[in-house]
C-alpha positions as CSV (number, residue, x, y, z in Angstrom):
1,X,72.8,118.6,94.3
2,X,69.7,120.6,94.4
3,X,68.0,120.4,98.0
4,X,64.8,121.5,98.6
5,X,62.3,122.1,101.7
6,X,58.5,122.8,101.7
7,X,57.1,125.5,104.0
8,X,53.8,124.9,104.9
9,X,52.5,121.8,105.7
10,X,48.7,122.1,105.2
11,X,46.9,120.4,102.5
12,X,49.2,122.2,99.5
13,X,52.5,121.3,101.7
14,X,51.3,117.8,102.0
15,X,50.1,117.3,98.6
16,X,53.6,118.7,97.4
17,X,55.7,116.4,99.6
18,X,53.5,113.4,98.2
19,X,54.8,114.4,94.9
20,X,58.6,114.3,95.8
21,X,58.0,111.2,97.8
22,X,56.4,109.0,94.7
23,X,59.7,110.1,92.9
24,X,62.1,109.0,95.9
25,X,63.7,113.1,95.8
26,X,64.5,114.3,99.3
27,X,62.4,116.9,100.6
28,X,62.4,119.1,103.9
29,X,59.1,120.1,105.5
30,X,58.7,122.8,108.2
31,X,55.8,124.8,109.5
32,X,55.1,127.2,112.4
33,X,54.9,124.0,114.5
34,X,57.9,122.1,115.8
35,X,59.4,119.5,113.7
36,X,58.1,116.7,116.0
37,X,54.4,117.7,115.5
38,X,55.2,117.2,111.6
39,X,57.4,114.0,111.9
40,X,54.2,111.4,111.8
41,X,52.6,112.9,109.0
42,X,56.0,113.5,107.1
43,X,56.9,109.7,108.0
44,X,53.3,108.4,106.8
45,X,54.2,110.5,103.4
46,X,57.5,108.9,102.6
47,X,60.9,108.3,104.1
48,X,62.4,110.9,101.7
49,X,59.9,113.4,103.4
50,X,62.3,114.8,106.5
51,X,60.3,117.2,109.0
52,X,62.8,120.0,110.2
53,X,62.6,123.4,112.3
54,X,61.8,126.4,109.9
55,X,65.6,127.5,110.3
56,X,66.9,124.0,109.3
57,X,64.6,123.8,106.5
58,X,65.6,127.0,104.9
59,X,68.9,125.8,104.4
60,X,67.7,124.2,101.4
61,X,68.8,125.7,97.7
62,X,65.1,125.9,96.7
63,X,62.3,126.6,99.0
64,X,58.6,126.1,98.1
65,X,56.3,128.8,100.0
66,X,52.9,126.5,100.9
67,X,51.7,128.7,103.5
68,X,48.4,130.8,103.6
69,X,49.1,134.2,101.6
70,X,48.9,136.2,104.7
71,X,51.9,134.5,106.2
72,X,54.6,135.0,103.4
73,X,56.2,137.6,105.4
74,X,56.6,135.9,108.6
75,X,58.6,133.3,106.5
76,X,60.8,135.9,104.8
77,X,61.7,137.5,108.3
78,X,63.3,134.1,109.1
79,X,66.5,134.7,107.1
80,X,68.4,137.7,107.1
81,X,68.9,137.7,103.2
82,X,67.6,135.4,100.6
83,X,70.6,135.7,98.2
84,X,71.2,132.5,96.3
85,X,67.6,131.1,97.2
86,X,65.3,130.3,94.8
87,X,61.4,130.5,96.2
88,X,58.7,129.1,94.3
89,X,55.6,130.7,95.3
90,X,52.6,128.4,95.5
91,X,50.5,130.5,97.7
92,X,47.3,132.1,96.2
93,X,45.9,135.9,97.4
94,X,42.2,134.8,97.5
95,X,40.0,136.8,99.0
96,X,43.2,139.8,99.2
97,X,42.0,142.9,97.6
98,X,44.3,144.2,94.5
99,X,44.8,147.4,96.7
100,X,46.3,145.4,99.5
101,X,48.7,144.2,97.1
102,X,49.8,147.8,96.1
103,X,48.4,147.0,92.7
104,X,51.1,144.3,91.9
105,X,50.4,140.7,91.2
106,X,50.6,138.6,94.2
107,X,53.8,137.0,93.4
108,X,55.7,140.4,92.8
109,X,54.4,141.4,96.0
110,X,55.7,138.2,97.9
111,X,58.7,138.8,95.8
112,X,59.6,142.1,97.9
113,X,59.5,140.4,101.2
114,X,62.3,138.1,99.9
115,X,64.8,140.4,99.5
116,X,67.6,138.8,97.3
117,X,65.9,135.5,96.0
118,X,64.8,134.4,92.9
119,X,61.3,133.9,92.9
120,X,59.0,131.7,90.7
121,X,55.2,131.4,90.6
122,X,54.4,128.0,90.5
123,X,52.2,124.7,91.7
124,X,49.7,127.3,92.6
125,X,46.9,126.6,90.1
126,X,46.0,123.0,91.0
127,X,44.3,122.2,93.9
128,X,45.8,120.1,97.0
129,X,43.8,116.4,96.0
130,X,45.2,117.1,92.0
131,X,48.4,118.3,93.3
132,X,49.0,115.1,95.4
133,X,48.0,112.6,92.3
134,X,50.3,110.9,90.3
135,X,50.7,113.9,87.4
136,X,50.8,111.3,84.3
137,X,47.3,110.9,83.7
138,X,46.2,108.7,80.2
139,X,49.6,108.9,78.8
140,X,49.9,113.1,79.3
141,X,51.6,114.9,82.2
142,X,49.5,117.2,84.3
143,X,50.5,121.1,83.3
144,X,52.5,123.0,85.8
145,X,52.2,126.8,85.1
146,X,55.7,128.7,85.9
147,X,56.2,132.7,85.8
148,X,59.0,135.1,86.9
149,X,60.6,138.2,86.6
150,X,63.9,136.3,86.6
151,X,64.4,134.5,83.3
152,X,67.3,132.2,85.0
153,X,65.5,131.1,87.7
154,X,62.8,129.3,85.6
155,X,64.9,126.5,84.3
156,X,65.7,124.5,87.5
157,X,62.2,124.9,88.6
158,X,61.0,123.8,85.1
159,X,63.4,121.0,85.8
160,X,62.1,120.3,89.3
161,X,58.5,120.0,87.7
162,X,59.5,117.7,85.4
163,X,61.7,115.7,87.8
164,X,58.2,115.2,89.7
165,X,56.4,114.2,86.5
166,X,54.5,117.4,85.6
167,X,54.6,119.4,82.3
168,X,56.2,122.9,82.8
169,X,54.6,125.3,80.8
170,X,56.5,129.3,81.2
171,X,54.4,131.9,81.3
172,X,56.9,134.7,81.0
173,X,57.2,137.4,83.3
174,X,54.8,137.9,86.5
175,X,52.9,141.0,85.6
176,X,52.7,139.2,81.7
177,X,51.7,135.6,81.4
178,X,51.9,134.9,85.3
179,X,49.1,137.3,85.8
180,X,46.6,134.5,83.9
181,X,47.2,132.4,87.2
182,X,46.9,135.0,89.9
183,X,43.9,134.8,92.2
184,X,42.6,138.7,92.2
185,X,40.5,139.1,94.9
186,X,38.0,136.2,94.6
187,X,38.3,135.2,90.8
188,X,40.9,133.2,89.2
189,X,43.1,135.7,86.9
190,X,41.9,135.5,83.2
191,X,41.7,131.8,82.6
192,X,39.8,129.2,84.0
193,X,41.4,126.1,84.5
194,X,40.2,122.8,83.0
195,X,42.3,119.5,83.8
196,X,45.5,120.5,81.4
197,X,47.6,117.9,80.2
198,X,50.5,117.7,77.8
199,X,50.2,114.6,75.7
200,X,53.7,112.9,75.1
201,X,54.7,113.8,71.6
């Protein structure tokens, strides 16, 4: 059984927790605040959402990064090595200048901090309210875009997205398709997203 954790419990972290709770999938949630500060909100979302310390949450196989972009390095420092872990980067580098990212797509920049991890960009293009809502809408499934430089890493994340009720769409490597869903400075990649759905075939 894969184990999951969401790091960051702001609007996006809570929205993701709702998605897990809706399908009764167990997920740990953690932030810089102590677990007892998160526990009431976690319990209110659902019984499968468990507040933990950052250290305990990072024992999960798959960690969803839902912290403000600037805090990703702090999270990365919490483990000496990220070998064997999958990190789903749901952050957005809004307002961050491309030169601050060494000219890399933001997820490739994040990946540098998480040495040894398989990093997949995903769940970042939906606003929190949309993410928290049921992804099955009018007979279709709301789309989640996934990109990674590690081919093998995408499949389990796509499987998770499906389990949560989303339709995963693979965009290839971070600097190829992934570049379409990166926030750049104050703009949003090269795609303007409408509400995208995949109709049941």
